[in-house]
C-alpha positions as CSV (number, residue, x, y, z in Angstrom):
1,X,-111.4,87.1,13.4
2,X,-110.7,83.2,13.2
3,X,-113.6,81.1,15.1
4,X,-111.9,77.6,16.9
5,X,-113.0,74.6,16.0
6,X,-114.4,72.0,18.6
7,X,-115.8,69.2,16.0
8,X,-113.6,66.4,15.0
9,X,-114.8,64.5,12.3
10,X,-114.5,60.7,12.4
11,X,-116.1,59.3,9.9
12,X,-118.5,59.6,6.6
13,X,-120.3,57.1,5.2
14,X,-122.1,58.9,1.5
15,X,-123.0,61.9,3.0
16,X,-123.8,60.7,7.0
17,X,-120.7,61.8,8.7
18,X,-120.2,60.4,12.6
19,X,-117.5,62.8,14.8
20,X,-117.4,64.3,18.2
21,X,-117.8,67.7,19.5
22,X,-116.0,68.9,22.3
23,X,-117.5,71.0,25.1
24,X,-116.3,72.2,28.5
25,X,-118.7,69.9,30.1
26,X,-118.1,66.9,28.4
27,X,-117.8,65.3,24.5
28,X,-120.9,64.7,22.4
29,X,-120.8,62.2,19.9
30,X,-122.5,62.4,17.2
31,X,-125.2,62.3,15.5
32,X,-126.5,63.0,17.7
33,X,-130.5,63.5,19.7
34,X,-131.0,65.9,22.4
35,X,-133.6,65.6,24.9
36,X,-135.7,68.9,25.4
37,X,-135.3,70.1,28.9
38,X,-137.6,73.3,28.0
39,X,-137.5,74.6,31.4
40,X,-134.9,72.9,33.2
41,X,-136.4,69.6,33.2
42,X,-137.4,66.4,31.4
43,X,-141.3,66.8,31.4
44,X,-141.7,62.9,33.7
45,X,-138.3,61.5,33.4
46,X,-135.4,61.4,36.1
47,X,-132.1,63.2,35.0
48,X,-130.7,60.0,35.4
49,X,-132.9,57.9,33.1
50,X,-131.4,60.8,30.6
51,X,-127.8,59.5,31.6
52,X,-128.5,56.0,31.4
53,X,-130.4,56.2,28.4
54,X,-127.0,57.0,26.2
55,X,-127.7,61.2,26.0
56,X,-123.9,63.0,25.7
57,X,-125.9,66.4,25.4
58,X,-129.7,68.0,26.1
59,X,-131.5,71.4,25.6
60,X,-132.5,73.9,27.5
61,X,-135.0,77.2,27.0
62,X,-133.6,80.8,27.1
63,X,-137.4,81.8,26.6
64,X,-138.7,80.2,29.8
65,X,-135.8,80.4,31.8
66,X,-135.6,83.3,31.5
67,X,-139.1,83.9,32.8
68,X,-138.9,81.5,35.0
69,X,-136.4,81.2,37.7
70,X,-134.9,83.9,35.4
71,X,-131.3,83.5,34.3
72,X,-129.3,86.1,36.8
73,X,-131.4,83.7,39.4
74,X,-130.0,80.2,37.8
75,X,-126.4,82.3,37.6
76,X,-126.3,83.3,41.0
77,X,-127.3,79.5,42.0
78,X,-124.3,78.2,39.9
79,X,-125.3,78.4,36.1
80,X,-127.9,75.0,34.7
81,X,-125.5,72.1,34.9
82,X,-126.0,72.6,38.9
83,X,-129.3,74.4,39.5
84,X,-130.5,70.8,37.4
85,X,-127.9,68.7,38.3
86,X,-126.8,67.6,34.9
87,X,-123.0,67.5,34.7
88,X,-123.0,67.0,30.9
89,X,-122.8,69.3,27.7
90,X,-125.7,71.6,27.2
91,X,-126.8,73.8,24.2
92,X,-130.2,76.5,25.0
93,X,-131.8,77.6,22.4
94,X,-132.2,81.6,21.6
95,X,-135.9,82.2,22.4
96,X,-137.0,83.7,19.0
97,X,-139.0,80.4,17.9
98,X,-140.8,80.4,21.4
99,X,-141.2,84.1,21.0
100,X,-143.1,83.5,17.8
101,X,-145.0,80.1,19.7
102,X,-146.3,81.4,22.6
103,X,-145.7,85.4,23.2
104,X,-149.0,87.1,23.3
105,X,-148.8,91.4,21.2
106,X,-144.7,90.5,20.3
107,X,-143.7,93.1,18.0
108,X,-140.7,92.7,15.4
109,X,-138.7,95.8,15.1
110,X,-135.0,95.4,13.9
111,X,-133.5,96.3,17.4
112,X,-135.5,93.2,19.2
113,X,-138.9,91.5,19.7
114,X,-141.0,93.0,22.6
115,X,-143.6,90.3,23.9
116,X,-145.9,89.8,26.7
117,X,-145.1,86.6,28.7
118,X,-147.4,83.7,28.6
119,X,-146.8,83.0,32.4
120,X,-147.8,87.1,33.6
121,X,-148.3,89.3,31.0
122,X,-145.1,91.3,31.6
123,X,-143.4,92.8,29.1
124,X,-140.3,91.8,28.0
125,X,-138.0,92.7,25.3
126,X,-135.7,90.2,24.0
127,X,-132.4,91.3,21.4
128,X,-129.3,89.4,19.7
129,X,-127.4,90.4,23.1
130,X,-129.8,89.5,25.5
131,X,-130.5,86.5,24.1
132,X,-126.6,86.3,24.3
133,X,-126.3,86.9,27.8
134,X,-128.8,84.8,29.2
135,X,-127.9,82.2,27.4
136,X,-124.1,83.3,29.1
137,X,-125.9,83.5,32.6
138,X,-127.3,80.1,31.9
139,X,-123.8,78.5,31.0
140,X,-124.9,76.9,28.2
141,X,-121.9,75.0,26.3
142,X,-123.8,75.8,23.2
143,X,-125.6,78.8,22.5
144,X,-127.6,79.9,19.3
145,X,-128.0,83.4,17.9
146,X,-131.5,85.1,17.8
147,X,-133.4,84.6,14.6
148,X,-137.1,85.3,13.6
149,X,-138.9,81.7,12.7
150,X,-141.7,81.8,9.9
151,X,-144.2,79.2,10.1
152,X,-144.9,77.7,6.9
153,X,-146.5,78.2,4.1
154,X,-145.6,81.8,4.2
155,X,-145.7,84.7,1.3
156,X,-141.4,84.8,0.4
157,X,-141.5,88.4,0.9
158,X,-142.1,87.5,4.4
159,X,-139.9,84.6,4.3
160,X,-137.5,86.6,2.6
161,X,-138.0,89.9,5.4
162,X,-137.1,87.1,8.3
163,X,-134.1,86.2,6.5
164,X,-132.6,88.5,6.0
165,X,-133.5,90.1,9.5
166,X,-131.3,87.2,11.3
167,X,-128.4,87.4,9.4
168,X,-128.2,91.0,11.0
169,X,-129.2,89.8,14.2
170,X,-126.3,87.1,13.5
171,X,-123.6,89.5,13.3
172,X,-125.0,91.4,16.4
173,X,-125.6,87.8,18.5
174,X,-121.4,86.9,17.3
175,X,-120.5,90.4,18.5
176,X,-122.0,89.9,21.4
177,X,-120.9,86.5,22.0
178,X,-116.9,87.5,21.5
179,X,-116.5,87.8,25.4
180,X,-117.5,84.2,26.2
181,X,-114.6,81.9,27.8
182,X,-112.6,79.6,25.3
183,X,-114.6,76.5,24.5
184,X,-118.0,77.6,24.8
185,X,-119.2,77.8,21.2
186,X,-122.2,79.8,19.2
187,X,-124.1,78.5,16.2
188,X,-125.6,80.6,13.4
189,X,-129.4,79.9,11.9
190,X,-129.6,79.0,8.7
191,X,-133.4,80.8,7.4
192,X,-135.1,80.8,4.2
193,X,-138.5,79.1,4.3
194,X,-138.5,76.4,1.3
195,X,-137.1,78.5,-1.0
196,X,-134.0,76.8,-2.0
197,X,-132.4,80.2,-3.5
198,X,-132.9,82.1,0.1
199,X,-131.9,78.9,1.9
200,X,-128.4,78.8,-0.3
201,X,-127.5,82.7,0.4
202,X,-128.2,82.8,4.4
203,X,-125.7,80.1,4.4
204,X,-123.4,81.3,2.6
205,X,-123.8,84.6,4.7
206,X,-123.4,82.6,8.2
207,X,-120.6,81.4,6.6
208,X,-118.5,84.5,5.7
209,X,-119.5,85.8,9.9
210,X,-118.4,82.6,10.8
211,X,-119.6,80.5,13.9
212,X,-118.7,77.6,15.4
213,X,-121.2,75.6,14.1
214,X,-124.4,75.8,11.6
215,X,-127.7,74.9,12.2
216,X,-130.7,74.7,10.1
217,X,-133.9,76.0,11.5
218,X,-137.7,77.0,10.1
219,X,-138.3,73.5,9.7
220,X,-141.0,71.2,10.8
221,X,-143.3,73.9,10.7
222,X,-145.4,73.0,8.8
223,X,-144.4,71.8,5.5
224,X,-144.5,68.3,4.3
225,X,-141.4,65.5,4.9
226,X,-140.5,66.1,1.3
227,X,-139.8,70.3,1.3
228,X,-137.8,69.9,4.9
229,X,-135.6,67.3,3.2
230,X,-135.2,69.4,0.0
231,X,-134.0,72.3,1.8
232,X,-131.7,70.0,3.5
233,X,-129.6,69.0,0.3
234,X,-130.4,72.5,-1.0
235,X,-128.6,74.2,2.2
236,X,-126.0,71.2,3.3
237,X,-123.6,71.9,0.9
238,X,-122.9,75.3,1.5
239,X,-122.2,74.4,5.2
240,X,-118.3,73.3,6.3
241,X,-117.6,70.3,6.1
242,X,-115.3,70.8,9.6
243,X,-118.3,72.1,11.6
244,X,-121.4,70.9,13.2
245,X,-125.0,70.6,11.2
246,X,-127.9,71.0,13.9
247,X,-131.7,70.7,12.2
248,X,-133.3,72.2,15.2
249,X,-137.1,70.8,16.6
250,X,-136.9,67.4,14.2
251,X,-138.5,64.6,15.1
252,X,-139.5,61.6,14.6
253,X,-137.0,58.5,14.0
254,X,-138.0,58.5,10.2
255,X,-136.3,62.2,9.7
256,X,-133.5,61.3,11.6
257,X,-132.7,58.4,9.8
258,X,-132.7,60.6,6.4
259,X,-131.5,63.9,7.7
260,X,-128.9,61.8,9.3
261,X,-128.5,60.9,5.7
262,X,-128.2,63.6,3.7
263,X,-125.2,65.0,6.3
264,X,-126.8,66.3,9.6
265,X,-125.1,66.0,13.1
266,X,-127.4,67.4,15.4
267,X,-130.8,67.2,16.4
268,X,-133.5,67.9,19.0
269,X,-137.6,67.5,19.7
270,X,-139.9,67.2,22.3
271,X,-141.3,64.1,20.6
272,X,-139.5,61.3,22.8
273,X,-142.2,62.8,25.8
274,X,-144.9,64.3,24.5
275,X,-146.0,61.2,22.3
276,X,-145.1,59.5,25.8
277,X,-147.1,61.5,27.8
278,X,-149.7,60.5,25.1
279,X,-149.6,57.0,24.8
280,X,-148.0,56.1,21.8
281,X,-144.2,55.0,22.4
282,X,-141.4,53.9,19.5
283,X,-140.2,50.7,18.7
284,X,-137.7,48.6,17.3
285,X,-140.9,47.4,15.2
286,X,-142.3,50.9,14.7
287,X,-144.6,53.2,17.0
288,X,-147.1,51.3,19.4
289,X,-150.3,53.6,20.6
290,X,-151.1,52.3,23.6
291,X,-154.3,53.4,23.7
292,X,-155.7,51.1,21.7
293,X,-157.9,48.8,23.2
294,X,-155.9,45.8,21.2
295,X,-153.6,45.7,24.3
296,X,-155.8,45.6,26.7
297,X,-155.1,42.0,27.4
298,X,-152.0,41.5,25.8
299,X,-149.4,40.5,28.0
300,X,-146.4,41.1,25.6
301,X,-143.6,43.8,26.6
302,X,-143.1,46.6,24.4
303,X,-139.3,44.9,22.6
304,X,-138.1,41.9,24.5
305,X,-134.9,42.4,23.6
306,X,-134.5,45.7,24.3
307,X,-131.8,47.7,25.9
308,X,-134.0,49.4,28.1
309,X,-135.5,47.3,31.0
310,X,-139.2,49.0,31.1
311,X,-139.7,48.1,27.2
312,X,-138.6,44.4,27.9
313,X,-140.3,44.2,31.7
314,X,-144.0,46.2,31.5
315,X,-146.4,43.8,30.0
316,X,-148.6,45.8,26.9
317,X,-151.7,45.5,28.8
318,X,-150.3,47.3,31.8
319,X,-149.0,50.3,30.0
320,X,-152.1,50.4,27.9
321,X,-154.0,50.2,31.4
322,X,-152.0,52.9,33.2
323,X,-152.0,55.5,30.0
324,X,-156.2,55.0,29.6
325,X,-156.5,55.7,33.6
326,X,-154.3,58.7,33.2
327,X,-151.9,57.7,35.9
328,X,-148.4,59.2,35.8
329,X,-146.5,56.1,35.5
330,X,-147.9,55.8,32.0
331,X,-146.6,58.8,31.1
332,X,-143.3,58.1,32.9
333,X,-142.4,55.0,31.7
334,X,-143.2,55.4,27.6
335,X,-141.3,58.5,27.7
336,X,-138.2,57.2,29.2
337,X,-139.0,53.8,27.0
338,X,-139.1,56.4,24.2
339,X,-135.8,58.5,25.2
340,X,-133.7,55.4,25.2
341,X,-135.4,54.3,21.5
342,X,-134.0,57.5,20.2
343,X,-130.4,57.2,22.0
344,X,-130.2,53.4,20.7
345,X,-131.4,54.6,17.3
346,X,-128.6,57.1,17.2
347,X,-125.8,55.0,18.6
348,X,-126.4,52.4,15.8
349,X,-125.9,55.3,13.5
350,X,-123.0,56.5,14.3
351,X,-121.8,52.7,14.1
352,X,-122.7,51.8,11.1
353,X,-121.4,55.3,10.0
354,X,-118.0,54.3,11.2
355,X,-118.2,50.6,10.0
356,X,-119.3,52.2,5.8
357,X,-123.1,50.3,6.2
358,X,-125.0,53.2,7.1
359,X,-127.2,52.6,4.1
360,X,-128.1,48.9,5.1
361,X,-128.0,50.0,8.9
362,X,-131.6,52.6,7.3
363,X,-132.5,49.9,5.6
364,X,-133.1,47.2,8.0
365,X,-134.0,49.9,10.7
366,X,-137.1,51.0,8.8
367,X,-138.3,47.9,7.4
368,X,-138.6,46.9,11.2
369,X,-141.8,49.6,12.0
370,X,-144.0,48.0,9.7
371,X,-144.4,46.0,12.8
372,X,-146.0,48.7,14.5
373,X,-149.2,50.0,15.2
374,X,-149.0,52.6,12.6
375,X,-147.0,54.4,9.9
376,X,-143.7,56.0,11.6
377,X,-144.6,59.1,9.5
């Protein structure tokens, strides 16, 4: 059965691409960074600020939402958009990564993964079919197949076993998704660890199965950046040019620029809000650690030329005081500043690709980071 295409490629500059993904809840401009609302909320950031920062799409997590408050409850309340008041596109991941990283006493079989909830210890089964059912109940515009992610480094035999299981689960996920209403999308996930041959084999088989888009998973899980980039270079050429490509769980601004240069269209990561809560701000001049004592008497804003009000309004000394005093406001301000920076970076990336100057744009952005407290990576 042919799979409808909801992605329009608008321009290229080398391997870098810009385009739009059309969903039932709106259009997503690519390259796109998705802020992560794991349990239906961004930690410390209001939905209004996510919109004003320029995000087209956000991410929710199947594992967390199915455990609390429950997919059936969210469906009865109108789905994730109505439940959260975010009326734009949403992507939900399958829950597989969280099962592997958070769940207790998990057991993986051909049929499903069974685990004990990290909340109350209850036994839960997550199969490809149940993952898709939960994501349909949530009402996400883009759902992900259930896969098994292996942390790196790992034995090749273990990587291949998980990759082959993920391919079989991809087929089952697609069959379970076939009754979804028109316009909703399912992405397959390329696995294969740090083994080029396995990545290539996984990508080819997923294309044979046929999906609306393709994600590259199992990276940024312990391997160096150069390994991640090598896996992107090995994988992207085997994915259809007319479908969106999503690099899961990545990453730093430097990661994003280097991945865009290798043909990636979509990203997600908790880094903007997690780092914000711990006192690290991302700026045009590089990362700034507001915990450092050097900022205690600094009246300058983080970035006087920023498009985001909080970045050009509050003194570094005040932000330093809030973070060192564990005031919630400090975490909130730095989180929104970071999300706005990521969205500004993606907007600049889209414009640069459309104008055929992405390499110069990327070089200028990276050169600007030299003024921060620490190296970008």
